[in-house]
N, C-alpha and C positions, 0 to 999 in steps of 0.2 A: 504493500500500500504506500502510495506516494505521500511524503510528509507535507503537511500544509505549510505554505510559505508565510513568513512573517509579513506584516503589513507596514508600509511606509507611506507617510503623507507629507507633502510640502507644497508651497505655493509662492507665487510672486505677485505683488500688488501692482496693478497698472496705473500708478499715480504719475508715472513718467516713462520715458523710453528706457529700454533695457541697456544697461552699461556693460562694459567689459568686466567690471567687478561682479555684477549679477551673474554673468556667464561663467567666469572662472570660479567664483565662490559658491555658486549653487548649481546651475544647469549642468555644467561639465561633470560635477560630482554625481548628480542624479543619474546620468546615463549609465554609469557603472553598477547601479543598484538594480537595474531592470530584470536581469536574469535570476538574481538571487531572491528578490522580494516581490510581493504583490504591491505595485506602486500606484498611488493616486496623486497626480500632480494637477493642481488647479490654478486658475487665474483669479486672484482674489479681488474681484471688482467691488464687492460690498465693503471691503476694507478701504478701498480707494475713496469712497464717498464720505468718509469721516471729515474730509475737507472738500470744499466745493470744487467740482470738476466741470469742464466744458463738455457737455454730453457727446457731441460728435467726436471730439478728441478721445474721450474715454473709450467709446466703441472702437475707434480706429486702433488704439493701443492694445485692446484686448485681442484683436485679430493679429496684430503684429507679434505679440508675445506668443500666441499659439503657433504662428508660422516659424518663429525663432526656436521654440521648443522642438518642433518637428525637424527643422533644418539642422539643428545642433546634434540630433541623434536620438531624441526621445521617440520611441516607436509606439504609435497609438495602438498597435496590435499586441504589444506587451504591457504597456502602461495605460492607465485610465487618465486621459487628458480632458479636462472639462472646465467650464466657467462656473464659478462659485454661485452666482445668482440663479443659475439654471437648476439648482438643487435646493428647493424650498426648505428642506430639513435643516440646513445650516441656520437659517433665521429662527425657525421655531425652537430648535434645540438650544440656540443661544439664549432665548428668553427663559426657558426652563432652567438653564444653568445660571443665568443672572440671578435667579431667586435662591441659588445656593452659594453665590459669591457674596463678598462683603465689601463695603466701600473702602475700608482701610487697606485691604490688600491691593485693590485696584489703584488707589491713590499713591501707592508705593512703587508702582511700575516705573522703571527707569525711563522708558521712552515717553511715557505720559508726562513725567516731571520735566524732561528735557524740552518737549514741545510746548508745554504750557508756560515754561519759564520765558519763552520768547513772545508770549501774548501779554499785552498790557492790562487787559480787562478780563475778569472771570466770565463776563457775559458773552465774550467772543469764543469761549471754549465749548465745543459741542459735546453733548452727552455721548455721542457716538465715539468721540476720541477717548472718553473716560471708560466706556464699556467695551471697546473693541477687543481687549484681551480675552473677554468671555466668548466673543464670536470666534476668536482664534482657538480657544479651547474646544468650542463646538465643532469647528472644522476638523480638529484632530480626533476627537472622541467618537464622533458618529461613524467613523470608519474603523473604530477599534484599532487604531494605529499602535503598533509596537514601537516604532521608531520615527523620529522626526529629524531629518537632516537640517541642521541649523548652524549658524555661526555662533561664536561665544556670546555676542551681543543679543542673541535671541533666546538663549538658554533659559532666561528668567520666565519667558512665556510658556515654555514647555513645563517648567516647574509649577507654574500656576495651574496649568491644565491638570497636572497630577494631583495637586491639592484639591481642586474642585471635584475631580473624579473620585478621589478618596472620600471626600465629604458626602457626595451623593451616594456612593456605595455603602457607606456607614449608615446613612439615613434610610435608604430604601432597598438594601441588599445589593449583591454584586451585579453591576450593570456594565461597567466600563473596564477595558484593559487599561492599565496604567502605563502611559507612554514614556519612553526614554529619549533624551536628546542623542542624536547621532552626529557627533562632531568629527569630521574626517580630518586627519592630520595632513592629508594632501590637498584639502580644499583651501584655496588661496584667499587671503584677506588683502584686497587691493585697495591702496590708499589714493587719496586725492593727488592729482598730478601737480597742483600748484601749492598745496599745503599737505604734505605727507604725514602730518600729525593727526589727520582725520580720515575716515573711510570715504572712498569714492562714492558719490551720491548723485543720483539723477535729478535731485531737487536743487542742486547747487546753481547759483545765479551765473557763475563764471563757466562758460562752455569749454574753456581750456582745461578745466579741472577734471574732466571725465572723458572717456571714449565710449561712444555708443556702438553697439553691435552692428548697427546699420550705417555707421559713418563710412563715407567713401574713402578709399586708400589715401588720397591727397590730404584729406582732413585728418586722418590718423597720423600721417607723417608730420603735418604741421603741429598738431597738439603735442606729440612726443618731442619735437624739436624745442618746444616752449616749456617742457616739463622742468620743474625746479630740480637743480642738483646742488652744487656747493662750490666753494673756491679751492677745494683740495686738489681736484683735477685727476684723481686716481680712482679707478673702478674697484671699490671695496664693498664687502657685505658687512656693514657695521651699523649699529644704532646711531653712531656719530654722523653718518651720512644717510639720513632717512630717504631722501629723494632717490639716490642711486640704489639703495636697498629695495625700494618699491619697484623700480624698473627691473631689477634682477628677479624679484619675486614674480613679476609678470612673465618673464621669459621662462622661469622654472615651471610655473603652472601650465604654460602652454606646451613646452617641450618635454616635460617630465624629467628634468635633470636637476642636479644639486647646485646651489649657489657657488660652491667652490669651483665648479667646472666653468661657469660663466666668468668668474674673476680671473681664472687662469688663462682663459682665451683672450682676455683683454689686457694682459700684463704689458705695460709700456705703451698702451694706446689711450687716446683721449676720449672725452665725453661726446664729441661730435660723431665720431665713428661708432661709439657705443650706442648712442641714441638712434642712429640710422639703422643699426642692427636690430634694436628693440622694435622699431617701427615696422621693419620688414617681417619680423617674426609674427607680430600682431596681424598685419595685412594678410600674410599667408594663412593664418588660422581662420580669419573671419571671411575671406573672400568666398569660399565655397558655401559657407552658411548664408551669406548675403544673397548669393545667386539663387540658392534653393528657396530662401524665405521670400524673395521678391517674386519668384515663379508662383509660389503658393498664394501670394497676395493678389495675383492676377486671376486666380480661380477661387473666388469666394465660396462657390458651391461646394468645392471639396472641403474647405475649412469648416463650412457649416455641417457637412456630413460627419466630420470627425468630432466636432464638439457636441453634436447632437447624440451620437453614439456613446460618447464618453459620459454625457449627462444621464442617459438612460441607465447605464450600468451603475454610476455613482448614486443615482436615486434609489435603485433597488437595494443597495447595501445600506445607505444612510437611513432609509425608511424603516428597516428592520430595527436599528438602534432606537430611532425616534419612537416607534411604537412601544418598545419596552419602557422608555422614559415616561411617555404619556400614561401608560398603565400604572406605573409605580408611584407617580405623584397623584393619581386619582382622577385623571381626565378620562371621560367617556370615549370609547373608540369611535372614530368617525366612520360613517358608512358612505364612502364616496367611491366612485368608479376608479379614480386614479390611484386609490390605495389597493 
């Protein structure tokens, strides 16, 4: 008898275009999990609307992310690829779990504190921003996920999901698998090109601080040529040279080599030559992805078929968990055809 595969869930929020950091830190890592695990990879559009979005741009980004998923190597025949809002169980489970969460733990979430510290008035802070960690917990728990591949900065959200699941299980009997973070040592943390003290982010106002997966080669070369280095002038892998270290990390994440190999190959050579090399490594990695993604984006029908099939499968699995939750908290079972 074949052993049942463990379940993996992860998602990317379409609040901006996909960066090289998203690709190397998340998507490239997800690809290697497809054969070993039952994988659910979604596009978290409900999370994106915690801040106001331009509707047409949000819809466009959702399709672009799906195309990048597939072009990067996520196989919709192996993994379930879907759009979060196409599975209503995410929202309903989130409300039930909100009633098992408490305001204290939500207010202590690092990302909530970071984002609200930038807002001058409490009246401008949406309740969605406060509650979105519970929606994230629902995302994970309704698929009974065993593992969630995340970066270190997202580990707190998985821990909150475990806490909420344990609380629900204690109150209503065993319902959820307790998920664990899956932090890959090979998953790269790519930093801002103009300020390597912070993570590369699609929300940065300075377009030179990040590389987008769909950036044309000439744009990639220009952005890398403007990347911050230092006055040392020697290619070294050290915290004292964070800009150079970040560029080396990019190369290592793409080529699967060690930093020492990059340093050795540039002994006695300057930053100009090094940056040209980094740019070509990125261009070579992204060009086939860009070509495939752009082909997919010209055939919206195929993308629609893929996300529809993914949503159908995700709905079947998510509804099983949602029904258990509804029954255990005392809600009457709905007699509806879609159930």
